[in-house]
Each structure stands twice: as structure tokens, then as C-alpha cells.
DRENDRENRO-586772 format. One record per atom (N, C-alpha, C): x, y, z. Coordinates in nm, 3 decimals. Layout:
BEGIN
<site px="X" py="Y" pz="Z"/>
...
END
This chain:
BEGIN
<site px="-0.162" py="-1.022" pz="-1.186"/>
<site px="-0.047" py="-0.908" pz="-1.179"/>
<site px="-0.045" py="-0.873" pz="-1.043"/>
<site px="0.042" py="-0.918" pz="-0.965"/>
<site px="0.018" py="-0.857" pz="-0.844"/>
<site px="0.071" py="-0.739" pz="-0.808"/>
<site px="0.054" py="-0.647" pz="-0.741"/>
<site px="0.100" py="-0.476" pz="-0.732"/>
<site px="0.104" py="-0.528" pz="-0.565"/>
<site px="0.225" py="-0.431" pz="-0.502"/>
<site px="0.242" py="-0.424" pz="-0.386"/>
<site px="0.298" py="-0.279" pz="-0.386"/>
<site px="0.228" py="-0.203" pz="-0.301"/>
<site px="0.246" py="-0.058" pz="-0.241"/>
<site px="0.349" py="-0.075" pz="-0.081"/>
<site px="0.447" py="-0.012" pz="-0.151"/>
<site px="0.562" py="-0.005" pz="0.001"/>
<site px="0.566" py="0.154" pz="0.030"/>
<site px="0.572" py="0.169" pz="0.138"/>
<site px="0.578" py="0.298" pz="0.180"/>
<site px="0.720" py="0.310" pz="0.304"/>
<site px="0.792" py="0.359" pz="0.272"/>
<site px="0.939" py="0.368" pz="0.388"/>
<site px="0.962" py="0.518" pz="0.412"/>
<site px="1.032" py="0.526" pz="0.526"/>
<site px="1.092" py="0.657" pz="0.543"/>
<site px="1.200" py="0.691" pz="0.461"/>
<site px="1.220" py="0.813" pz="0.364"/>
<site px="1.327" py="0.842" pz="0.291"/>
<site px="1.472" py="0.845" pz="0.347"/>
<site px="1.560" py="0.799" pz="0.291"/>
<site px="1.726" py="0.811" pz="0.326"/>
<site px="1.784" py="0.678" pz="0.303"/>
<site px="1.711" py="0.585" pz="0.261"/>
<site px="1.804" py="0.448" pz="0.259"/>
<site px="1.879" py="0.488" pz="0.099"/>
<site px="2.017" py="0.406" pz="0.110"/>
<site px="2.080" py="0.427" pz="-0.027"/>
<site px="1.997" py="0.303" pz="-0.142"/>
<site px="2.020" py="0.370" pz="-0.250"/>
<site px="1.959" py="0.288" pz="-0.348"/>
<site px="2.000" py="0.139" pz="-0.348"/>
<site px="2.142" py="0.077" pz="-0.346"/>
<site px="2.185" py="-0.025" pz="-0.259"/>
<site px="2.093" py="-0.131" pz="-0.216"/>
<site px="2.001" py="-0.060" pz="-0.100"/>
<site px="1.955" py="-0.149" pz="0.022"/>
<site px="1.835" py="-0.153" pz="-0.067"/>
<site px="1.768" py="-0.053" pz="-0.130"/>
<site px="1.616" py="-0.043" pz="-0.154"/>
<site px="1.611" py="-0.133" pz="-0.289"/>
<site px="1.718" py="-0.166" pz="-0.362"/>
<site px="1.715" py="-0.265" pz="-0.473"/>
<site px="1.716" py="-0.387" pz="-0.420"/>
<site px="1.769" py="-0.446" pz="-0.321"/>
<site px="1.775" py="-0.569" pz="-0.267"/>
<site px="1.652" py="-0.602" pz="-0.227"/>
<site px="1.577" py="-0.486" pz="-0.138"/>
<site px="1.483" py="-0.495" pz="-0.046"/>
<site px="1.317" py="-0.514" pz="-0.162"/>
<site px="1.367" py="-0.486" pz="-0.301"/>
<site px="1.264" py="-0.481" pz="-0.395"/>
<site px="1.272" py="-0.645" pz="-0.464"/>
<site px="1.387" py="-0.664" pz="-0.488"/>
<site px="1.430" py="-0.787" pz="-0.542"/>
<site px="1.384" py="-0.920" pz="-0.474"/>
<site px="1.405" py="-0.875" pz="-0.270"/>
<site px="1.359" py="-1.000" pz="-0.239"/>
<site px="1.190" py="-1.004" pz="-0.181"/>
<site px="1.114" py="-0.894" pz="-0.204"/>
<site px="0.985" py="-0.885" pz="-0.221"/>
<site px="0.944" py="-0.951" pz="-0.341"/>
<site px="0.979" py="-0.898" pz="-0.447"/>
<site px="0.978" py="-0.997" pz="-0.595"/>
<site px="0.970" py="-1.144" pz="-0.591"/>
<site px="1.111" py="-1.187" pz="-0.525"/>
<site px="1.106" py="-1.324" pz="-0.526"/>
<site px="1.008" py="-1.383" pz="-0.435"/>
<site px="0.963" py="-1.327" pz="-0.310"/>
<site px="0.880" py="-1.405" pz="-0.229"/>
<site px="0.749" py="-1.428" pz="-0.239"/>
<site px="0.685" py="-1.313" pz="-0.356"/>
<site px="0.588" py="-1.288" pz="-0.425"/>
<site px="0.609" py="-1.420" pz="-0.540"/>
<site px="0.688" py="-1.440" pz="-0.594"/>
<site px="0.695" py="-1.516" pz="-0.757"/>
<site px="0.705" py="-1.632" pz="-0.659"/>
<site px="0.749" py="-1.681" pz="-0.563"/>
<site px="0.772" py="-1.808" pz="-0.510"/>
<site px="0.623" py="-1.868" pz="-0.482"/>
<site px="0.563" py="-1.787" pz="-0.379"/>
<site px="0.456" py="-1.794" pz="-0.281"/>
<site px="0.323" py="-1.776" pz="-0.366"/>
<site px="0.328" py="-1.709" pz="-0.474"/>
<site px="0.199" py="-1.690" pz="-0.574"/>
<site px="0.225" py="-1.802" pz="-0.722"/>
<site px="0.353" py="-1.853" pz="-0.736"/>
<site px="0.366" py="-1.895" pz="-0.848"/>
<site px="0.341" py="-1.752" pz="-0.988"/>
<site px="0.373" py="-1.685" pz="-0.922"/>
<site px="0.358" py="-1.574" pz="-1.080"/>
<site px="0.538" py="-1.555" pz="-1.103"/>
<site px="0.514" py="-1.546" pz="-1.239"/>
<site px="0.667" py="-1.504" pz="-1.309"/>
<site px="0.716" py="-1.361" pz="-1.247"/>
<site px="0.814" py="-1.328" pz="-1.243"/>
<site px="0.904" py="-1.213" pz="-1.203"/>
<site px="0.811" py="-1.088" pz="-1.247"/>
<site px="0.854" py="-1.105" pz="-1.403"/>
<site px="0.798" py="-1.020" pz="-1.497"/>
<site px="0.664" py="-0.956" pz="-1.455"/>
<site px="0.605" py="-1.023" pz="-1.393"/>
<site px="0.415" py="-0.992" pz="-1.348"/>
<site px="0.394" py="-0.934" pz="-1.263"/>
<site px="0.494" py="-0.887" pz="-1.193"/>
<site px="0.518" py="-0.823" pz="-1.043"/>
<site px="0.511" py="-0.687" pz="-1.056"/>
<site px="0.477" py="-0.609" pz="-0.963"/>
<site px="0.487" py="-0.478" pz="-0.982"/>
<site px="0.513" py="-0.395" pz="-0.839"/>
<site px="0.593" py="-0.336" pz="-0.792"/>
<site px="0.623" py="-0.274" pz="-0.666"/>
<site px="0.623" py="-0.139" pz="-0.704"/>
<site px="0.568" py="-0.063" pz="-0.593"/>
<site px="0.527" py="0.063" pz="-0.574"/>
<site px="0.590" py="0.129" pz="-0.456"/>
<site px="0.734" py="0.169" pz="-0.455"/>
<site px="0.772" py="0.268" pz="-0.365"/>
<site px="0.775" py="0.355" pz="-0.363"/>
<site px="0.733" py="0.427" pz="-0.214"/>
<site px="0.700" py="0.537" pz="-0.204"/>
<site px="0.808" py="0.577" pz="-0.110"/>
<site px="0.866" py="0.699" pz="-0.081"/>
<site px="0.952" py="0.702" pz="0.004"/>
<site px="0.906" py="0.848" pz="0.083"/>
<site px="0.879" py="0.850" pz="0.179"/>
<site px="0.818" py="0.993" pz="0.248"/>
<site px="0.935" py="1.062" pz="0.355"/>
<site px="0.920" py="1.153" pz="0.349"/>
<site px="1.013" py="1.236" pz="0.417"/>
<site px="1.035" py="1.246" pz="0.567"/>
<site px="1.094" py="1.229" pz="0.661"/>
<site px="1.109" py="1.188" pz="0.770"/>
<site px="1.000" py="1.312" pz="0.842"/>
<site px="0.969" py="1.436" pz="0.813"/>
<site px="0.907" py="1.485" pz="0.881"/>
<site px="0.758" py="1.466" pz="0.829"/>
<site px="0.700" py="1.405" pz="0.716"/>
<site px="0.572" py="1.381" pz="0.720"/>
<site px="0.529" py="1.282" pz="0.766"/>
<site px="0.627" py="1.176" pz="0.820"/>
<site px="0.597" py="1.012" pz="0.901"/>
<site px="0.595" py="1.034" pz="1.045"/>
<site px="0.452" py="1.043" pz="1.074"/>
<site px="0.420" py="1.069" pz="1.239"/>
<site px="0.384" py="0.973" pz="1.301"/>
<site px="0.460" py="0.952" pz="1.413"/>
<site px="0.448" py="0.845" pz="1.530"/>
<site px="0.374" py="0.923" pz="1.635"/>
<site px="0.271" py="0.876" pz="1.693"/>
<site px="0.247" py="0.930" pz="1.844"/>
<site px="0.209" py="1.093" pz="1.819"/>
<site px="0.192" py="1.124" pz="1.703"/>
<site px="0.170" py="1.254" pz="1.677"/>
<site px="0.280" py="1.349" pz="1.662"/>
<site px="0.458" py="1.255" pz="1.679"/>
<site px="0.529" py="1.352" pz="1.666"/>
<site px="0.609" py="1.270" pz="1.529"/>
<site px="0.680" py="1.392" pz="1.462"/>
<site px="0.705" py="1.338" pz="1.300"/>
<site px="0.877" py="1.242" pz="1.355"/>
<site px="0.887" py="1.154" pz="1.261"/>
<site px="1.056" py="1.084" pz="1.274"/>
<site px="1.131" py="1.160" pz="1.270"/>
<site px="1.152" py="1.291" pz="1.227"/>
<site px="1.228" py="1.419" pz="1.179"/>
<site px="1.285" py="1.422" pz="1.341"/>
<site px="1.203" py="1.449" pz="1.444"/>
<site px="1.218" py="1.503" pz="1.575"/>
<site px="1.265" py="1.395" pz="1.666"/>
<site px="1.248" py="1.291" pz="1.639"/>
<site px="1.299" py="1.153" pz="1.679"/>
<site px="1.437" py="1.138" pz="1.692"/>
<site px="1.526" py="1.056" pz="1.816"/>
<site px="1.638" py="1.066" pz="1.836"/>
<site px="1.742" py="0.979" pz="1.717"/>
<site px="1.662" py="0.890" pz="1.649"/>
<site px="1.701" py="0.782" pz="1.607"/>
<site px="1.727" py="0.867" pz="1.455"/>
<site px="1.702" py="0.985" pz="1.425"/>
<site px="1.706" py="1.061" pz="1.259"/>
<site px="1.791" py="1.206" pz="1.319"/>
END
């Protein structure tokens, strides 16, 4: 049973996350020949202030 841990910055719409995990599930099923119902995805949404790049929180960058 494949288990995928995926960490993203929080704030994306539910429909975007739903498509993301469906696409990931499809790719794993196809590449590993595993039934979809045996694949687990753990999606962690990290607050932008806790996502640090080069010592600067993502919440402090212009794109946020």
C-alpha cells in the first residue's frame, strides 16, 4: 500500500486539492500497478508563516 506525504502552503481551494490528489493517485496506480483504493495520501497544509525559504517566511514574500 503506497503512502504519499504531501506538504503544501495552505490557502488553495478545495477543488484544486481534490484534483491534485486524484492526479497523484492516478499516476501512482498506473506506474506501480496498484489499485486506487490501496493508495493513501496524507495532505498537510502548512501556514505561510511557518513555511520558511532562505530564512524568510512565505507570508512575508510579495506573492502572498
